[in-house]
C-alpha atoms as a printed R data frame, in Angstrom:
    type eleno elety resid chain resno       x       y       z
1   ATOM     1    CA   UNK     A     1 109.269  91.698 136.756
2   ATOM     2    CA   UNK     A     2 111.017  88.670 135.267
3   ATOM     3    CA   UNK     A     3 107.901  86.577 135.874
4   ATOM     4    CA   UNK     A     4 105.529  88.924 134.023
5   ATOM     5    CA   UNK     A     5 103.683  87.491 131.016
6   ATOM     6    CA   UNK     A     6 105.629  89.854 128.727
7   ATOM     7    CA   UNK     A     7 108.954  88.582 130.049
8   ATOM     8    CA   UNK     A     8 107.792  84.982 129.712
9   ATOM     9    CA   UNK     A     9 106.731  85.578 126.096
10  ATOM    10    CA   UNK     A    10 110.076  87.189 125.260
11  ATOM    11    CA   UNK     A    11 111.981  84.354 126.915
12  ATOM    12    CA   UNK     A    12 110.014  81.624 125.104
13  ATOM    13    CA   UNK     A    13 110.651  83.278 121.732
14  ATOM    14    CA   UNK     A    14 114.358  83.636 122.524
15  ATOM    15    CA   UNK     A    15 114.554  79.959 123.534
16  ATOM    16    CA   UNK     A    16 112.802  78.789 120.357
17  ATOM    17    CA   UNK     A    17 114.351  81.255 117.922
18  ATOM    18    CA   UNK     A    18 116.624  78.758 116.166
19  ATOM    19    CA   UNK     A    19 113.527  76.628 115.529
20  ATOM    20    CA   UNK     A    20 111.733  79.684 114.161
21  ATOM    21    CA   UNK     A    21 114.585  80.407 111.763
22  ATOM    22    CA   UNK     A    22 114.522  76.813 110.499
23  ATOM    23    CA   UNK     A    23 110.735  77.076 110.009
24  ATOM    24    CA   UNK     A    24 111.189  80.163 107.848
25  ATOM    25    CA   UNK     A    25 113.954  78.489 105.854
26  ATOM    26    CA   UNK     A    26 111.625  75.578 105.064
27  ATOM    27    CA   UNK     A    27 108.984  78.032 103.810
28  ATOM    28    CA   UNK     A    28 111.468  79.910 101.614
29  ATOM    29    CA   UNK     A    29 112.695  76.660 100.043
30  ATOM    30    CA   UNK     A    30 109.319  75.918  98.422
31  ATOM    31    CA   UNK     A    31 108.974  78.327  95.435
32  ATOM    32    CA   UNK     A    32 105.754  80.288  95.024
33  ATOM    33    CA   UNK     A    33 106.573  82.391  91.965
34  ATOM    34    CA   UNK     A    34 103.472  84.230  90.783
35  ATOM    35    CA   UNK     A    35 103.203  84.021  87.838
36  ATOM    36    CA   UNK     A    36 102.856  81.136  87.133
37  ATOM    37    CA   UNK     A    37 101.161  80.850  90.523
38  ATOM    38    CA   UNK     A    38 101.329  77.173  91.458
39  ATOM    39    CA   UNK     A    39 100.902  77.850  95.167
40  ATOM    40    CA   UNK     A    40  99.107  74.761  96.506
41  ATOM    41    CA   UNK     A    41 102.377  72.844  97.147
42  ATOM    42    CA   UNK     A    42 103.551  75.575  99.503
43  ATOM    43    CA   UNK     A    43 100.253  75.478 101.397
44  ATOM    44    CA   UNK     A    44 100.633  71.718 101.794
45  ATOM    45    CA   UNK     A    45 104.170  72.109 103.142
46  ATOM    46    CA   UNK     A    46 103.085  74.898 105.485
47  ATOM    47    CA   UNK     A    47 100.221  72.779 106.840
48  ATOM    48    CA   UNK     A    48 102.648  69.900 107.401
49  ATOM    49    CA   UNK     A    49 105.046  72.121 109.356
50  ATOM    50    CA   UNK     A    50 102.200  73.604 111.408
51  ATOM    51    CA   UNK     A    51 100.932  70.119 112.241
52  ATOM    52    CA   UNK     A    52 104.281  69.381 113.878
53  ATOM    53    CA   UNK     A    53 103.536  72.251 116.286
54  ATOM    54    CA   UNK     A    54 100.062  70.914 117.071
55  ATOM    55    CA   UNK     A    55  98.360  73.509 114.831
56  ATOM    56    CA   UNK     A    56  95.850  71.993 112.410
57  ATOM    57    CA   UNK     A    57  95.358  74.070 109.279
58  ATOM    58    CA   UNK     A    58  92.058  74.056 107.401
59  ATOM    59    CA   UNK     A    59  92.843  73.767 103.691
60  ATOM    60    CA   UNK     A    60  90.530  75.832 101.520
61  ATOM    61    CA   UNK     A    61  91.320  75.086  97.878
62  ATOM    62    CA   UNK     A    62  89.966  77.596  95.377
63  ATOM    63    CA   UNK     A    63  88.307  75.646  92.532
64  ATOM    64    CA   UNK     A    64  90.715  74.989  89.680
65  ATOM    65    CA   UNK     A    65  88.512  76.601  87.026
66  ATOM    66    CA   UNK     A    66  88.334  79.829  89.057
67  ATOM    67    CA   UNK     A    67  92.084  79.904  89.583
68  ATOM    68    CA   UNK     A    68  92.900  79.224  85.936
69  ATOM    69    CA   UNK     A    69  90.418  81.818  84.685
70  ATOM    70    CA   UNK     A    70  92.154  84.222  87.061
71  ATOM    71    CA   UNK     A    71  95.493  83.519  85.392
72  ATOM    72    CA   UNK     A    72  97.108  81.314  88.049
73  ATOM    73    CA   UNK     A    73  97.620  77.552  88.449
74  ATOM    74    CA   UNK     A    74  96.612  76.601  92.011
75  ATOM    75    CA   UNK     A    75  95.644  78.271  95.288
76  ATOM    76    CA   UNK     A    76  94.987  76.637  98.633
77  ATOM    77    CA   UNK     A    77  94.409  79.129 101.443
78  ATOM    78    CA   UNK     A    78  94.967  78.095 105.045
79  ATOM    79    CA   UNK     A    79  93.146  78.996 108.260
80  ATOM    80    CA   UNK     A    80  94.379  77.909 111.672
81  ATOM    81    CA   UNK     A    81  91.757  78.542 114.388
82  ATOM    82    CA   UNK     A    82  92.723  78.608 118.063
83  ATOM    83    CA   UNK     A    83  89.555  79.037 120.149
84  ATOM    84    CA   UNK     A    84  90.087  80.059 123.767
85  ATOM    85    CA   UNK     A    85  86.563  81.042 124.837
86  ATOM    86    CA   UNK     A    86  84.138  83.932 124.535
87  ATOM    87    CA   UNK     A    87  85.634  87.131 123.183
88  ATOM    88    CA   UNK     A    88  86.920  88.807 120.047
89  ATOM    89    CA   UNK     A    89  88.454  87.023 117.081
90  ATOM    90    CA   UNK     A    90  91.872  88.315 116.072
91  ATOM    91    CA   UNK     A    91  93.205  87.336 112.627
92  ATOM    92    CA   UNK     A    92  96.842  87.403 111.557
93  ATOM    93    CA   UNK     A    93  97.256  87.392 107.773
94  ATOM    94    CA   UNK     A    94 100.365  86.868 105.644
95  ATOM    95    CA   UNK     A    95 100.722  85.912 101.981
96  ATOM    96    CA   UNK     A    96 102.968  83.233 100.560
97  ATOM    97    CA   UNK     A    97 102.885  84.134  96.855
98  ATOM    98    CA   UNK     A    98 105.795  86.174  95.502
99  ATOM    99    CA   UNK     A    99 107.064  87.693  92.280
100 ATOM   100    CA   UNK     A   100 109.660  85.567  90.422
101 ATOM   101    CA   UNK     A   101 113.237  86.150  91.628
102 ATOM   102    CA   UNK     A   102 114.585  87.739  88.454
103 ATOM   103    CA   UNK     A   103 118.287  88.314  87.835
104 ATOM   104    CA   UNK     A   104 121.218  89.582  89.876
105 ATOM   105    CA   UNK     A   105 121.110  87.317  92.927
106 ATOM   106    CA   UNK     A   106 124.319  86.543  94.799
107 ATOM   107    CA   UNK     A   107 122.505  84.038  97.051
108 ATOM   108    CA   UNK     A   108 120.145  81.189  96.139
109 ATOM   109    CA   UNK     A   109 116.670  82.814  96.050
110 ATOM   110    CA   UNK     A   110 115.219  79.587  97.482
111 ATOM   111    CA   UNK     A   111 118.067  78.749  99.846
112 ATOM   112    CA   UNK     A   112 117.186  80.640 103.015
113 ATOM   113    CA   UNK     A   113 120.923  81.152 103.506
114 ATOM   114    CA   UNK     A   114 121.929  82.999 106.706
115 ATOM   115    CA   UNK     A   115 124.909  85.356 106.368
116 ATOM   116    CA   UNK     A   116 125.982  88.015 108.888
117 ATOM   117    CA   UNK     A   117 122.709  87.901 110.762
118 ATOM   118    CA   UNK     A   118 120.490  88.134 107.659
119 ATOM   119    CA   UNK     A   119 118.479  85.472 105.881
120 ATOM   120    CA   UNK     A   120 118.515  85.739 102.086
121 ATOM   121    CA   UNK     A   121 115.821  84.485  99.753
122 ATOM   122    CA   UNK     A   122 112.617  85.388  97.976
123 ATOM   123    CA   UNK     A   123 109.871  86.151 100.535
124 ATOM   124    CA   UNK     A   124 112.239  86.350 103.506
125 ATOM   125    CA   UNK     A   125 111.021  89.925 104.024
126 ATOM   126    CA   UNK     A   126 107.636  89.844 102.254
127 ATOM   127    CA   UNK     A   127 105.938  87.888 103.617
128 ATOM   128    CA   UNK     A   128 106.794  84.275 104.420
129 ATOM   129    CA   UNK     A   129 108.694  85.931 107.256
130 ATOM   130    CA   UNK     A   130 105.359  86.702 108.876
131 ATOM   131    CA   UNK     A   131 104.108  83.141 108.517
132 ATOM   132    CA   UNK     A   132 106.938  82.652 110.988
133 ATOM   133    CA   UNK     A   133 106.290  85.779 113.079
134 ATOM   134    CA   UNK     A   134 102.607  85.026 113.548
135 ATOM   135    CA   UNK     A   135 103.004  81.279 114.112
136 ATOM   136    CA   UNK     A   136 105.643  81.659 116.806
137 ATOM   137    CA   UNK     A   137 103.828  84.573 118.450
138 ATOM   138    CA   UNK     A   138 100.773  82.291 118.724
139 ATOM   139    CA   UNK     A   139 102.860  79.437 120.111
140 ATOM   140    CA   UNK     A   140 104.458  81.776 122.652
141 ATOM   141    CA   UNK     A   141 101.045  83.034 123.748
142 ATOM   142    CA   UNK     A   142  99.807  79.515 124.404
143 ATOM   143    CA   UNK     A   143 103.037  78.566 126.165
144 ATOM   144    CA   UNK     A   144 102.059  80.849 129.060
145 ATOM   145    CA   UNK     A   145  99.479  78.322 130.215
146 ATOM   146    CA   UNK     A   146  97.327  81.224 131.410
147 ATOM   147    CA   UNK     A   147  93.592  81.705 130.751
148 ATOM   148    CA   UNK     A   148  92.861  83.281 127.377
149 ATOM   149    CA   UNK     A   149  89.659  84.608 125.848
150 ATOM   150    CA   UNK     A   150  88.429  84.972 122.295
151 ATOM   151    CA   UNK     A   151  89.829  83.264 119.203
152 ATOM   152    CA   UNK     A   152  93.072  83.607 117.297
153 ATOM   153    CA   UNK     A   153  93.139  82.825 113.555
154 ATOM   154    CA   UNK     A   154  96.141  82.506 111.291
155 ATOM   155    CA   UNK     A   155  95.275  83.288 107.662
156 ATOM   156    CA   UNK     A   156  98.006  82.140 105.292
157 ATOM   157    CA   UNK     A   157  96.884  83.047 101.780
158 ATOM   158    CA   UNK     A   158  98.234  83.023  98.223
159 ATOM   159    CA   UNK     A   159  96.993  85.844  96.018
160 ATOM   160    CA   UNK     A   160  98.495  89.140  97.165
161 ATOM   161    CA   UNK     A   161 100.531  89.629  93.973
162 ATOM   162    CA   UNK     A   162  97.384  89.387  91.809
163 ATOM   163    CA   UNK     A   163  95.215  91.480  94.126
164 ATOM   164    CA   UNK     A   164  93.997  89.186  96.907
165 ATOM   165    CA   UNK     A   165  90.536  88.370  95.572
166 ATOM   166    CA   UNK     A   166  91.315  84.622  95.520
167 ATOM   167    CA   UNK     A   167  93.238  84.845  98.787
168 ATOM   168    CA   UNK     A   168  91.686  86.550 101.816
169 ATOM   169    CA   UNK     A   169  88.996  88.015  99.569
170 ATOM   170    CA   UNK     A   170  87.849  84.488  98.710
171 ATOM   171    CA   UNK     A   171  87.826  83.375 102.359
172 ATOM   172    CA   UNK     A   172  85.815  86.424 103.384
173 ATOM   173    CA   UNK     A   173  83.379  86.203 100.457
174 ATOM   174    CA   UNK     A   174  82.627  82.555 101.265
175 ATOM   175    CA   UNK     A   175  81.945  83.291 104.919
176 ATOM   176    CA   UNK     A   176  84.853  81.187 106.115
177 ATOM   177    CA   UNK     A   177  86.037  83.914 108.476
178 ATOM   178    CA   UNK     A   178  84.891  87.215 109.923
179 ATOM   179    CA   UNK     A   179  87.366  88.461 112.524
180 ATOM   180    CA   UNK     A   180  86.836  91.476 114.753
181 ATOM   181    CA   UNK     A   181  90.388  92.765 114.350
182 ATOM   182    CA   UNK     A   182  93.343  91.817 112.179
183 ATOM   183    CA   UNK     A   183  97.056  92.324 111.720
184 ATOM   184    CA   UNK     A   184  98.613  91.812 108.284
185 ATOM   185    CA   UNK     A   185 102.220  91.235 107.299
186 ATOM   186    CA   UNK     A   186 104.398  94.323 107.347
187 ATOM   187    CA   UNK     A   187 107.642  95.818 108.614
188 ATOM   188    CA   UNK     A   188 108.864  96.299 112.183
189 ATOM   189    CA   UNK     A   189 109.637  99.980 112.560
190 ATOM   190    CA   UNK     A   190 106.193 101.374 111.732
191 ATOM   191    CA   UNK     A   191 102.597 100.380 112.215
192 ATOM   192    CA   UNK     A   192 100.713 101.121 109.003
193 ATOM   193    CA   UNK     A   193  97.102 102.256 109.249
194 ATOM   194    CA   UNK     A   194  96.413 103.420 105.670
195 ATOM   195    CA   UNK     A   195  97.618 102.672 102.167
196 ATOM   196    CA   UNK     A   196  97.147 103.680  98.551
197 ATOM   197    CA   UNK     A   197  94.706 102.115  96.147
198 ATOM   198    CA   UNK     A   198  95.801 100.657  92.831
199 ATOM   199    CA   UNK     A   199  94.219 100.547  89.388
200 ATOM   200    CA   UNK     A   200  95.837  98.325  86.760
201 ATOM   201    CA   UNK     A   201  94.732  98.361  83.124
202 ATOM   202    CA   UNK     A   202  95.691  96.644  79.881
203 ATOM   203    CA   UNK     A   203  95.548  98.803  76.760
204 ATOM   204    CA   UNK     A   204  95.544  97.232  73.289
205 ATOM   205    CA   UNK     A   205  96.492  99.631  70.482
206 ATOM   206    CA   UNK     A   206  95.413  98.344  67.070
207 ATOM   207    CA   UNK     A   207  96.827  99.736  63.856
208 ATOM   208    CA   UNK     A   208  97.488  97.978  60.540
209 ATOM   209    CA   UNK     A   209 100.553  95.899  59.650
210 ATOM   210    CA   UNK     A   210 102.579  96.798  56.590
211 ATOM   211    CA   UNK     A   211 105.906  95.942  54.966
212 ATOM   212    CA   UNK     A   212 108.728  98.055  56.414
213 ATOM   213    CA   UNK     A   213 109.701  99.028  52.837
214 ATOM   214    CA   UNK     A   214 106.330 100.746  52.346
215 ATOM   215    CA   UNK     A   215 105.405 101.857  55.901
216 ATOM   216    CA   UNK     A   216 102.791 104.384  54.763
217 ATOM   217    CA   UNK     A   217 100.622 101.518  53.563
218 ATOM   218    CA   UNK     A   218  99.811 100.686  57.173
219 ATOM   219    CA   UNK     A   219  99.186 102.355  60.513
220 ATOM   220    CA   UNK     A   220 102.054 101.969  62.972
221 ATOM   221    CA   UNK     A   221 100.571 100.775  66.259
222 ATOM   222    CA   UNK     A   222 103.857 101.414  68.069
223 ATOM   223    CA   UNK     A   223 103.926 105.058  67.041
224 ATOM   224    CA   UNK     A   224 100.303 105.259  68.110
225 ATOM   225    CA   UNK     A   225 101.100 103.671  71.472
226 ATOM   226    CA   UNK     A   226 103.960 106.146  72.026
227 ATOM   227    CA   UNK     A   227 101.530 108.990  71.300
228 ATOM   228    CA   UNK     A   228  99.148 107.606  73.933
229 ATOM   229    CA   UNK     A   229 101.956 106.947  76.416
230 ATOM   230    CA   UNK     A   230 103.167 110.532  76.120
231 ATOM   231    CA   UNK     A   231  99.679 111.705  77.047
232 ATOM   232    CA   UNK     A   232  99.569 109.350  80.029
233 ATOM   233    CA   UNK     A   233 103.023 110.319  81.280
234 ATOM   234    CA   UNK     A   234 102.038 113.973  81.051
235 ATOM   235    CA   UNK     A   235  99.409 113.245  83.692
236 ATOM   236    CA   UNK     A   236 102.145 112.583  86.243
237 ATOM   237    CA   UNK     A   237 103.022 116.291  86.281
238 ATOM   238    CA   UNK     A   238  99.437 117.031  87.293
239 ATOM   239    CA   UNK     A   239  99.398 114.218  89.853
240 ATOM   240    CA   UNK     A   240 102.268 115.862  91.748
241 ATOM   241    CA   UNK     A   241  99.963 118.805  92.456
242 ATOM   242    CA   UNK     A   242  97.594 116.482  94.370
243 ATOM   243    CA   UNK     A   243  98.821 115.713  97.879
244 ATOM   244    CA   UNK     A   244  97.525 113.349 100.529
245 ATOM   245    CA   UNK     A   245  96.917 114.353 104.126
246 ATOM   246    CA   UNK     A   246  98.028 110.881 105.270
247 ATOM   247    CA   UNK     A   247 101.570 110.830 106.676
248 ATOM   248    CA   UNK     A   248 103.768 108.514 104.620
249 ATOM   249    CA   UNK     A   249 101.739 108.990 101.412
250 ATOM   250    CA   UNK     A   250 102.663 111.746  98.972
251 ATOM   251    CA   UNK     A   251 100.802 112.018  95.673
252 ATOM   252    CA   UNK     A   252  99.232 109.785  92.996
253 ATOM   253    CA   UNK     A   253 101.386 108.403  90.216
254 ATOM   254    CA   UNK     A   254 101.178 106.280  87.094
255 ATOM   255    CA   UNK     A   255 103.611 103.714  85.751
256 ATOM   256    CA   UNK     A   256 103.648 101.731  82.528
257 ATOM   257    CA   UNK     A   257 105.402  98.520  83.441
258 ATOM   258    CA   UNK     A   258 105.032  96.216  80.433
259 ATOM   259    CA   UNK     A   259 104.883  96.700  76.650
260 ATOM   260    CA   UNK     A   260 104.614  94.004  73.964
261 ATOM   261    CA   UNK     A   261 103.943  94.121  70.240
262 ATOM   262    CA   UNK     A   262 105.072  93.724  66.673
263 ATOM   263    CA   UNK     A   263 105.806  90.579  64.675
264 ATOM   264    CA   UNK     A   264 109.242  91.160  63.113
265 ATOM   265    CA   UNK     A   265 111.846  93.833  62.498
266 ATOM   266    CA   UNK     A   266 110.785  94.263  58.874
267 ATOM   267    CA   UNK     A   267 107.086  94.673  59.620
268 ATOM   268    CA   UNK     A   268 105.286  97.834  60.715
269 ATOM   269    CA   UNK     A   269 103.658  96.832  64.040
270 ATOM   270    CA   UNK     A   270  99.946  96.229  63.731
271 ATOM   271    CA   UNK     A   271  99.281  95.760  67.432
272 ATOM   272    CA   UNK     A   272 100.894  96.891  70.674
273 ATOM   273    CA   UNK     A   273  99.729  96.047  74.184
274 ATOM   274    CA   UNK     A   274 100.843  97.849  77.316
275 ATOM   275    CA   UNK     A   275  99.904  97.572  80.984
276 ATOM   276    CA   UNK     A   276  99.697 100.497  83.357
277 ATOM   277    CA   UNK     A   277  99.597 100.823  87.135
278 ATOM   278    CA   UNK     A   278  97.921 103.892  88.710
279 ATOM   279    CA   UNK     A   279  98.428 104.366  92.447
280 ATOM   280    CA   UNK     A   280  95.579 106.265  94.117
281 ATOM   281    CA   UNK     A   281  95.874 108.171  97.377
282 ATOM   282    CA   UNK     A   282  93.149 107.472  99.966
283 ATOM   283    CA   UNK     A   283  91.368 110.739  99.176
284 ATOM   284    CA   UNK     A   284  90.765 109.867  95.499
285 ATOM   285    CA   UNK     A   285  87.630 108.346  93.983
286 ATOM   286    CA   UNK     A   286  88.642 105.228  92.000
287 ATOM   287    CA   UNK     A   287  85.758 105.523  89.534
288 ATOM   288    CA   UNK     A   288  86.718 109.094  88.676
289 ATOM   289    CA   UNK     A   289  90.384 108.103  88.318
290 ATOM   290    CA   UNK     A   290  89.548 105.289  85.917
291 ATOM   291    CA   UNK     A   291  87.188 107.437  83.871
292 ATOM   292    CA   UNK     A   292  89.862 110.147  83.508
293 ATOM   293    CA   UNK     A   293  92.503 107.673  82.313
294 ATOM   294    CA   UNK     A   294  90.128 106.118  79.815
295 ATOM   295    CA   UNK     A   295  89.250 109.566  78.476
296 ATOM   296    CA   UNK     A   296  92.936 110.481  78.121
297 ATOM   297    CA   UNK     A   297  93.659 107.273  76.188
298 ATOM   298    CA   UNK     A   298  90.704 107.707  73.825
299 ATOM   299    CA   UNK     A   299  91.470 111.376  73.191
300 ATOM   300    CA   UNK     A   300  95.101 110.581  72.419
301 ATOM   301    CA   UNK     A   301  94.098 107.773  70.038
302 ATOM   302    CA   UNK     A   302  91.704 110.059  68.190
303 ATOM   303    CA   UNK     A   303  94.353 112.781  67.840
304 ATOM   304    CA   UNK     A   304  96.890 110.403  66.270
305 ATOM   305    CA   UNK     A   305  97.201 111.023  62.521
306 ATOM   306    CA   UNK     A   306  97.538 107.814  60.459
307 ATOM   307    CA   UNK     A   307  99.112 107.892  56.968
308 ATOM   308    CA   UNK     A   308  96.823 109.080  54.188
309 ATOM   309    CA   UNK     A   309  94.430 106.240  53.501
310 ATOM   310    CA   UNK     A   310  95.593 104.360  56.593
311 ATOM   311    CA   UNK     A   311  93.284 102.978  59.252
312 ATOM   312    CA   UNK     A   312  92.361 105.098  62.234
313 ATOM   313    CA   UNK     A   313  93.988 103.901  65.435
314 ATOM   314    CA   UNK     A   314  91.730 101.705  67.611
315 ATOM   315    CA   UNK     A   315  92.125 101.073  71.319
316 ATOM   316    CA   UNK     A   316  90.663  98.532  73.695
317 ATOM   317    CA   UNK     A   317  90.986  99.091  77.446
318 ATOM   318    CA   UNK     A   318  90.582  96.329  79.996
319 ATOM   319    CA   UNK     A   319  90.691  96.753  83.746
320 ATOM   320    CA   UNK     A   320  92.966  94.129  85.336
321 ATOM   321    CA   UNK     A   321  92.768  95.160  88.974
322 ATOM   322    CA   UNK     A   322  91.017  97.687  91.166
323 ATOM   323    CA   UNK     A   323  92.339  97.662  94.720
324 ATOM   324    CA   UNK     A   324  90.702 100.253  96.933
325 ATOM   325    CA   UNK     A   325  92.755 102.347  99.316
326 ATOM   326    CA   UNK     A   326  92.777 101.476 102.997
327 ATOM   327    CA   UNK     A   327  91.772 104.138 105.486
328 ATOM   328    CA   UNK     A   328  91.864 103.777 109.281
329 ATOM   329    CA   UNK     A   329  88.678 102.263 110.708
330 ATOM   330    CA   UNK     A   330  87.312 103.031 114.136
331 ATOM   331    CA   UNK     A   331  88.293 100.167 116.389
332 ATOM   332    CA   UNK     A   332  91.912  99.734 115.297
333 ATOM   333    CA   UNK     A   333  93.285 101.896 118.111
334 ATOM   334    CA   UNK     A   334  93.809  98.985 120.509
335 ATOM   335    CA   UNK     A   335  96.086  97.366 117.920
336 ATOM   336    CA   UNK     A   336  97.950 100.591 117.191
337 ATOM   337    CA   UNK     A   337  98.473 101.418 120.857
338 ATOM   338    CA   UNK     A   338  99.696  97.942 121.801
339 ATOM   339    CA   UNK     A   339 102.109  97.631 118.867
340 ATOM   340    CA   UNK     A   340 103.522 101.112 119.440
341 ATOM   341    CA   UNK     A   341 103.983 100.518 123.164
342 ATOM   342    CA   UNK     A   342 105.673  97.133 122.838
343 ATOM   343    CA   UNK     A   343 107.584  98.145 119.730
344 ATOM   344    CA   UNK     A   344 109.158 101.074 121.539
345 ATOM   345    CA   UNK     A   345 110.106  98.821 124.456
346 ATOM   346    CA   UNK     A   346 111.697  96.136 122.300
347 ATOM   347    CA   UNK     A   347 113.203  98.252 119.500
348 ATOM   348    CA   UNK     A   348 114.206 101.158 121.722
349 ATOM   349    CA   UNK     A   349 112.635 103.812 119.531
350 ATOM   350    CA   UNK     A   350 109.166 105.233 118.792
351 ATOM   351    CA   UNK     A   351 107.060 103.244 116.314
352 ATOM   352    CA   UNK     A   352 105.056 105.773 114.264
353 ATOM   353    CA   UNK     A   353 101.594 105.120 112.822
354 ATOM   354    CA   UNK     A   354 101.719 106.044 109.134
355 ATOM   355    CA   UNK     A   355 100.367 105.337 105.668
356 ATOM   356    CA   UNK     A   356 102.213 103.559 102.877
357 ATOM   357    CA   UNK     A   357 102.145 104.020  99.087
358 ATOM   358    CA   UNK     A   358 101.868 100.225  98.652
359 ATOM   359    CA   UNK     A   359  98.546  98.423  98.450
360 ATOM   360    CA   UNK     A   360  97.885  95.234 100.402
361 ATOM   361    CA   UNK     A   361  95.342  92.554 101.231
362 ATOM   362    CA   UNK     A   362  94.330  94.481 104.365
363 ATOM   363    CA   UNK     A   363  91.930  96.552 102.283
364 ATOM   364    CA   UNK     A   364  89.807  93.429 101.713
365 ATOM   365    CA   UNK     A   365  89.215  93.165 105.442
366 ATOM   366    CA   UNK     A   366  88.679  96.923 105.793
367 ATOM   367    CA   UNK     A   367  86.098  96.925 102.982
368 ATOM   368    CA   UNK     A   368  84.057  94.544 105.160
369 ATOM   369    CA   UNK     A   369  84.327  96.769 108.207
370 ATOM   370    CA   UNK     A   370  87.108  94.810 109.923
371 ATOM   371    CA   UNK     A   371  89.657  97.181 111.503
372 ATOM   372    CA   UNK     A   372  93.237  96.225 110.870
373 ATOM   373    CA   UNK     A   373  96.846  97.362 110.768
374 ATOM   374    CA   UNK     A   374  99.993  96.289 108.964
375 ATOM   375    CA   UNK     A   375 102.873  95.131 111.153
376 ATOM   376    CA   UNK     A   376 105.417  92.335 111.072
377 ATOM   377    CA   UNK     A   377 109.047  91.358 110.587
378 ATOM   378    CA   UNK     A   378 111.168  93.510 108.325
379 ATOM   379    CA   UNK     A   379 113.403  96.564 108.019
380 ATOM   380    CA   UNK     A   380 112.577 100.256 107.918
381 ATOM   381    CA   UNK     A   381 111.822 100.445 104.208
382 ATOM   382    CA   UNK     A   382 110.872  98.304 101.234
383 ATOM   383    CA   UNK     A   383 114.096  99.424  99.549
384 ATOM   384    CA   UNK     A   384 116.193  98.164 102.457
385 ATOM   385    CA   UNK     A   385 114.466  94.766 102.332
386 ATOM   386    CA   UNK     A   386 115.183  94.299  98.594
387 ATOM   387    CA   UNK     A   387 111.575  93.103  98.249
388 ATOM   388    CA   UNK     A   388 110.795  92.376  94.580
389 ATOM   389    CA   UNK     A   389 114.519  92.793  93.803
390 ATOM   390    CA   UNK     A   390 117.543  90.516  93.897
391 ATOM   391    CA   UNK     A   391 118.997  89.423  97.244
392 ATOM   392    CA   UNK     A   392 115.848  90.006  99.270
393 ATOM   393    CA   UNK     A   393 116.837  89.680 102.913
394 ATOM   394    CA   UNK     A   394 115.642  89.865 106.504
395 ATOM   395    CA   UNK     A   395 117.634  90.813 109.591
396 ATOM   396    CA   UNK     A   396 117.020  87.972 112.014
397 ATOM   397    CA   UNK     A   397 117.040  90.343 114.968
398 ATOM   398    CA   UNK     A   398 114.078  92.171 113.376
399 ATOM   399    CA   UNK     A   399 112.318  88.816 113.083
400 ATOM   400    CA   UNK     A   400 112.921  88.037 116.757
401 ATOM   401    CA   UNK     A   401 111.773  91.411 118.089
402 ATOM   402    CA   UNK     A   402 108.742  91.661 115.803
403 ATOM   403    CA   UNK     A   403 107.617  88.228 116.982
404 ATOM   404    CA   UNK     A   404 107.893  89.426 120.568
405 ATOM   405    CA   UNK     A   405 105.900  92.583 119.768
406 ATOM   406    CA   UNK     A   406 103.104  90.557 118.156
407 ATOM   407    CA   UNK     A   407 103.042  88.032 121.013
408 ATOM   408    CA   UNK     A   408 102.785  90.812 123.609
409 ATOM   409    CA   UNK     A   409 100.011  92.474 121.575
410 ATOM   410    CA   UNK     A   410  98.064  89.202 121.427
411 ATOM   411    CA   UNK     A   411  98.360  88.863 125.207
412 ATOM   412    CA   UNK     A   412  96.932  92.380 125.619
413 ATOM   413    CA   UNK     A   413  93.977  91.523 123.388
414 ATOM   414    CA   UNK     A   414  93.289  87.918 124.363
415 ATOM   415    CA   UNK     A   415  94.814  87.538 127.824
């Protein structure tokens, strides 16, 4: 049994694990805060590190005018192609862009410091970790020296935080790749086969500025925005009555995450802008969801009473993002079965197939008919990983075992 391909894969990953940890540390030490989204330097460093392993990365730079119009500074997406012969193409996708670290860290967010078996730093869990998982799983596969079939592609992209359209979406739209199956970055204790959709909108509430000493001479845009926000938050009570049939996904919800406005403390605000995030369960129709939110905003604006002689409240609504939900596609079962089987062997517990309330880049593959799942290095929950919070961390043992699961799965599919 010790000479089986699975045992050889496990042993190679064990023998090279210190090297894998150093690789991940190097990736964490190059910031990719998005915004501002200057991600090309990280792609260059990643390509340099991959070259040292004998993996040549194609560098696909998104034109600067496209990136800047999108609200970012630079994006270079990477594809590593390993062609073994006739057969299916399997893609492994992870994203390198991250939200800024924010406050409250007790470890350097770009240090990759290892303490008590955990690596700390932004993107250690989501998802520079899976640059490492997928790269070393591929290296382990090739270390067998056994005949392989098909093609393996590593897709390392840089636009997940803004929606993915200039990341994997851009590669797919330009015909640079069309895999038969794909695995995207995720966590180790579940294989995810479905996820929520997401609608993000920017709402500009326009009133009329006035001196704070004579407030009735204007129309308070902040009071108007609060009136609209109350109407939107009231929708959440109705959303809780809508439940998804997908395990791991509960109900839709809406969040207002950013509000700006006003010019000074002694001025009645003339304009307020807020941004909302509406998570959609797989069963919902995105067009109907957007239409309902727009109607709620307009009705609330019309029902707001300005001071006598004041201007009527005006609103402008702009869609920022529409990410469709991911639903399981026929053809993903081979991935699910292999990951569950090897995950149970290596983690010593069942690996369920579930949905997640997050949205990811996987939907961009699924929209083009490419079956995929979400699986990679990480803990049981987003909360446990501290993703998008201070002191994001990854248990190195999860990294090791997830890499072994992915390598074994690749052998099943390409061996």
